[in-house]
Every structure is written in C-alpha cells, then in structure tokens.
C-alpha positions in Angstrom: 0.0 0.0 -0.1 1.6 3.2 -1.2 1.6 6.1 1.5 2.3 9.9 1.0 2.4 12.5 3.4 2.3 16.2 2.5 2.2 19.3 4.6 2.3 22.9 4.2 2.7 25.9 6.8 0.5 28.5 7.8 1.1 32.2 7.3 1.3 35.4 9.0 0.7 38.6 6.9 3.2 41.3 7.7 1.8 44.2 5.3 -0.4 44.8 2.5 -3.8 43.6 3.8 -6.7 44.3 1.4 -4.2 46.4 -0.9 -3.1 43.2 -2.7 -6.6 43.0 -4.1 -5.7 46.0 -6.1 -2.3 45.0 -7.3 -0.2 46.4 -4.6 2.6 44.4 -3.2 2.1 42.6 0.3 4.7 40.8 2.6 3.9 37.4 4.1 5.8 34.9 6.0 5.1 31.1 6.4 5.1 29.9 10.1 5.8 26.4 11.6 2.0 25.6 12.2 1.3 22.9 9.3 -1.6 21.2 7.9 -0.9 17.5 7.1 -2.6 15.2 4.6 -1.8 11.4 4.6 -2.8 9.2 1.7 -3.0 5.7 0.8 -4.0 4.0 -2.6 -7.9 3.2 -2.7 -10.4 2.1 -5.1 -12.1 5.6 -5.1 -11.6 9.0 -3.6 -12.2 9.1 0.2 -11.5 11.5 3.1 -11.4 11.5 6.8 -11.1 14.8 8.6 -10.9 15.9 12.3 -14.7 15.9 12.7 -15.9 13.5 10.2 -15.4 9.6 9.7 -14.3 8.3 6.2 -16.6 9.5 3.4 -16.6 9.3 -0.3 -15.6 12.3 -2.4 -17.0 14.5 -3.9 -19.3 14.9 -0.7 -22.2 17.5 -0.4 -21.6 18.7 3.1 -20.5 22.4 3.2 -17.2 21.6 4.9 -16.1 19.5 2.0 -16.5 22.3 -0.5 -12.8 23.3 -0.7 -11.8 19.8 -0.8 -14.3 19.2 -3.8 -12.8 22.2 -5.7 -9.3 21.2 -5.3 -10.0 17.4 -6.6 -12.2 19.0 -9.4 -9.4 21.5 -10.5 -6.8 18.5 -10.6 -9.2 16.3 -12.5 -9.9 18.9 -15.0 -6.2 19.5 -15.5 -4.6 16.2 -15.1 -7.2 13.6 -15.6 -5.7 11.5 -13.0 -6.8 7.8 -12.6 -5.2 6.9 -9.3 -7.7 7.6 -6.5 -6.6 8.0 -2.9 -7.8 7.7 0.7 -7.0 11.0 2.4 -6.7 11.8 6.0 -6.4 15.7 7.0 -4.9 17.1 10.1 -5.0 20.9 10.3 -5.4 21.0 14.0 -2.2 22.8 14.6 -3.8 25.7 12.9 -6.8 25.8 15.4 -7.2 27.2 18.8 -8.8 24.5 21.2 -10.1 24.8 24.6 -12.6 22.6 26.9 -15.7 24.5 25.3 -15.0 25.4 21.5 -12.5 24.9 18.7 -11.9 28.0 16.4 -9.4 28.9 13.7 -6.3 30.8 14.7 -6.3 32.9 11.6 -3.1 31.5 10.2 -4.3 30.4 6.8 -5.7 27.0 7.6 -7.8 26.6 4.5 -4.6 27.8 2.3 -2.5 25.2 4.0 -5.0 22.5 3.5 -5.6 23.4 -0.1 -1.8 23.2 -0.9 -1.2 20.1 0.9 -4.2 18.3 -1.1 -2.9 19.9 -4.4 0.5 18.3 -3.6 -1.3 14.8 -3.2 -2.9 15.3 -6.6 0.3 16.0 -8.1 2.4 12.9 -6.8 5.0 13.0 -9.4 8.6 12.1 -8.7 9.4 15.8 -8.1 7.8 18.3 -5.9 6.6 21.0 -8.6 5.7 24.1 -6.5 4.9 26.1 -9.5 2.3 23.4 -10.6 1.1 23.1 -6.8 0.6 26.7 -6.6 -1.3 27.0 -9.9 -3.7 24.3 -8.8 -4.1 25.6 -5.3 -4.7 29.3 -6.6 -7.4 28.2 -9.0 -9.2 26.1 -6.4 -8.8 28.6 -3.4 -9.9 31.6 -5.6 -13.1 29.5 -6.6 -13.6 28.9 -2.7 -13.6 32.6 -1.9 -15.6 33.4 -4.9 -12.8 35.2 -6.4 -12.5 37.7 -3.3 -9.3 36.2 -2.0 -5.7 37.4 -3.3 -4.1 34.2 -2.9 -1.2 35.5 -0.5 -1.9 32.7 2.0 -1.6 30.2 -0.6 1.8 31.7 -1.8 3.1 31.2 1.8 1.8 27.6 2.1 3.5 26.9 -1.3 6.7 28.4 -1.1 7.3 29.2 2.4 10.0 31.7 3.8 9.4 35.4 3.6 7.6 36.6 0.2 6.7 39.6 -1.6 3.4 39.0 -3.1 1.6 41.2 -6.1 -1.5 40.1 -7.7 -2.2 40.5 -11.4 -5.2 42.6 -12.4 -5.3 40.7 -15.6 -6.5 37.4 -13.9 -3.1 35.8 -14.5 -1.0 34.3 -11.6 0.6 36.8 -9.2 4.2 37.7 -8.9 5.9 36.1 -6.0 9.5 36.8 -5.0 11.6 35.8 -1.9 12.6 38.4 0.6 15.5 38.4 3.2 14.6 39.3 6.6 17.0 41.8 8.1 15.9 42.2 11.6 16.1 39.3 14.3 13.1 37.1 13.6 12.9 36.6 17.3 11.7 40.3 17.5 8.5 39.3 15.5 5.7 37.9 17.8 2.4 36.7 16.9 -0.6 37.0 19.4 -4.0 35.4 19.2 -7.0 37.7 19.9 -8.9 34.3 21.0 -11.8 35.2 18.7 -12.0 33.9 15.0 -13.2 36.3 12.3 -14.6 35.0 9.0 -12.3 36.7 6.4 -15.0 36.4 3.7 -17.4 38.5 5.5 -14.8 41.4 5.6 -13.8 40.9 2.2 -17.3 41.3 1.0 -17.8 44.5 3.2 -14.8 45.9 1.7 -16.0 44.9 -1.8 -19.2 47.0 -1.1 -17.1 50.0 -0.1 -15.4 49.8 -3.6 -18.8 49.9 -5.3 -20.3 52.6 -3.1 -17.3 55.0 -2.7 -14.6 54.1 -5.4 -12.6 57.1 -4.7 -12.3 56.7 -0.9 -11.4 53.0 -1.3 -8.6 53.9 -3.7 -7.2 56.4 -1.5 -7.0 53.9 1.4 -5.8 51.0 -0.9 -2.9 53.5 -2.1 -2.1 54.4 1.6 -1.8 50.7 2.5 0.1 49.7 -0.7 2.6 52.5 -0.4 3.2 51.9 3.4 3.7 47.8 2.7 6.1 48.8 0.0 8.0 51.3 2.5 8.1 48.7 5.3 10.5 46.7 3.1 13.3 48.8 3.8 13.6 48.7 7.7 12.2 44.8 7.4 14.5 43.6 4.6 17.2 45.9 3.7 18.5 48.3 6.4 17.2 47.6 9.9 15.7 50.8 11.4 13.6 50.3 14.4 12.1 53.8 14.5 10.9 53.7 10.9 9.8 49.9 11.4 7.5 50.9 14.4 6.3 54.2 12.7 5.2 52.3 9.4 3.5 49.7 11.7 1.5 52.0 13.3 0.5 54.0 10.1 -0.5 50.6 8.6 -2.8 50.2 11.6 -4.2 53.4 11.4 -5.0 53.0 7.5 -6.7 49.6 8.5 -8.7 51.3 11.1 -9.9 53.9 8.6 -10.7 51.0 6.2 -12.8 49.6 8.9 -14.7 52.7 9.6 -15.4 53.2 5.9 -16.6 49.7 5.3 -18.4 49.5 8.6 -16.4 46.6 9.8 -14.4 46.4 13.0 -10.9 45.4 11.5 -8.8 47.0 14.4 -10.6 45.9 17.5 -10.2 47.2 21.1 -7.9 44.0 21.7 -5.8 45.2 19.0 -5.7 48.8 20.2 -4.9 47.5 23.6 -2.0 45.4 22.2 -0.6 48.2 20.4 -0.5 50.4 23.5 1.4 47.6 25.5 3.8 47.1 22.5 4.5 51.0 22.4 5.2 50.8 26.1 8.0 48.3 25.4 9.4 50.2 22.4 7.6 48.2 19.8 4.5 48.3 17.6 1.7 46.0 16.9 -1.2 45.8 14.2 -3.7 43.1 13.0 -2.6 40.5 10.6 -4.6 39.7 7.8 -8.2 40.7 7.5 -8.3 41.7 11.2 -11.5 41.8 13.4 -9.8 39.2 15.5 -7.7 36.2 14.7 -3.9 37.1 14.5 -2.0 40.2 15.7 1.6 40.9 14.6 4.1 42.6 17.0 7.6 44.0 16.5 9.2 44.1 19.9 12.9 44.8 20.8 14.7 41.6 21.9 15.7 43.2 25.3 12.0 44.0 25.8 10.5 40.7 24.8 10.6 38.9 28.0 8.7 41.8 30.1 6.3 42.2 27.1 5.2 38.7 27.4 5.1 38.8 31.1 2.7 41.9 30.8 0.8 40.1 28.0 0.0 37.0 30.3 -2.9 38.4 32.4 -4.7 39.7 29.4 -7.4 38.1 27.2 -4.8 37.5 24.4 -2.4 34.6 23.7 1.2 34.4 22.8 1.8 31.8 20.3 5.4 31.0 20.0 5.7 30.8 16.4 8.8 30.2 14.1 8.9 32.3 11.0 10.2 31.7 7.4 9.0 28.1 7.7 9.4 25.6 4.7 6.9 25.6 2.2 4.9 22.6 0.9 6.7 19.2 1.8 6.0 15.6 0.5 7.3 12.4 2.0 6.6 9.1 0.0 6.4 5.9 2.2 6.2 2.4 0.9 
C-alpha cells in the first residue's frame, strides 16, 4: 500500500492587507504551524477529517466544498486515474479549549488546499509552481474570487515573500525576501476570537462599489506603506521607521474598517498596540483583522517583559517560528 504525507505551513501577513487585492505588493511569512494530509491508494476518492469519519468524495456537506474544488481542478487539468484515501490534520492551525475550537487565522484553508494539491500532483518531483497554480485556482473559487492568494503563496513556497496580484487574472508575482531584523523580535498574538475573512472581504468590496474614490485612496496608502516597510524589515534595519510604519498601517486599516463599517482594528488590537508601544515596539492586525492574529515587533531586550505583561490579558502569545519551509512531501512504501 503506497503512503504519502504532504504538509504545508500557515502564514502571517506582515503588510499589504486588502491592498494586495488591487495589485499592490504585500509581505507574508510562512509559520511553523502546518496542515498535514496523509494518503493511501484506494479504489475511489475518500477522505477523513478531524470532525468526520471516512466518506466518499465528492461529498455534498459544506465543509467539503474546498476539498471538492481542489480535486475537481486537478481532475480537469491532469485527468488522474489513481484515487486515494485521504486523512487531513489541520489541528495545529486551530485553537482548542474545553468548550470550543476555532481557527487561529494562520491560513488553515490555504495550508490544507496546498497539501491536497500536492497529493494530486504526486509525481517524482515536488513541482511547487504547479502546486501553486492548482491551489490558487481552487482557493479563488472557494472564496468566490475575493481572496488574493497571498496565503496560498506562503503555504506553497514558504519563507518570507513579496506577493503582488495581477489585475489581468493571471498568476501573481511572487519573490523571496530576506529578513534583516532578528526574527525573534516578531511576535504573533492570538486575539482568542476567530473572524470570517470572507465577510470582511465582502464589506470591503461593497465600499469599493459605493465609494470608489475613498476606497482607492485607502488602498494606495496601504500599498505604499507595505512597500516602504520593506526597507527597515528586509534591507537596512531601522527600528524607529519599522514601528512608525507599523502604526501607520494599523491606522489605515482602522480607517478602512470605519468606511466599510467593519471592526478591523478591535479594542484588543488597540490594547495590544499600547502595550507594544510601552516596550518600544508596535503591533497591528495581521490579515483581515476583526480578531484572529495580531503581529508585534518588539525589541529583543524587551521581549521577556512584554510577554510577562501580556500574560494576564485576554490575548494569547503563540511561540511561532517564521520563515518556515513551504509545501513538503514524503513518499513511504
């Protein structure tokens, strides 16, 4: 019985939230929380997930929509003839307590999509470009064309990336970046509240239709701020500029939320930013906001005290490693 294990990392968006939808460059890093897909050869396509037993694919249940889309896209492109029994484990990308389980906001659906795509393209070599193209197509369909695909890029290629969408419906431009600051000064904090990204994307899309001038101005600010952040982050470390730009990005996201009537920068984000400032750093939402993850830049010499002050609050430090490897595959006999 042939066995294959594929895995892909989650992500943390550093800058360019929402602006990537309009062709501005964003910055994203892969993190060491991974989704895993294990497969065995089988007479027909089957899947087993965290909350379901073994079922046949395609399956009409809503939670299998993304999986169906990946398999459908792969079938249309490659007409594969070797079905598999799949087991998905994305638990590392979720927060679990005694009462509930919720997503962390680290790109769990993108990590699963990429791991599944790698299973569909089980050739002798891991073709990340082919995996990205397939994953990008399926995930865009899943988000009804609303998402940028920046999380798919992180899951596929890993590391620290520049991501820029194409407005002509072709694949985005993705390139590797080098981190110039100490990665231990980047801190991920979970707000303990999950946010449905698709709802926020819908609200921002409505703002674009109702007030295109205001929308374009905010996107321009976010895009220019993300581009400017590359200098102190990737080229020449400048802590003052890094924290100033982080605060400016957070302010732009807050304005976007006000105009779109969504709470992108929450009270928790503001509280976290204040604590970060007291320790010589800065903090902002990562990704769509509204909850999920926050990103902090904290001087190394202040990190221990910052985490100590964070402990009593309704926020949770996640000890993430950044610059994680992209999609991986291991074939076993």
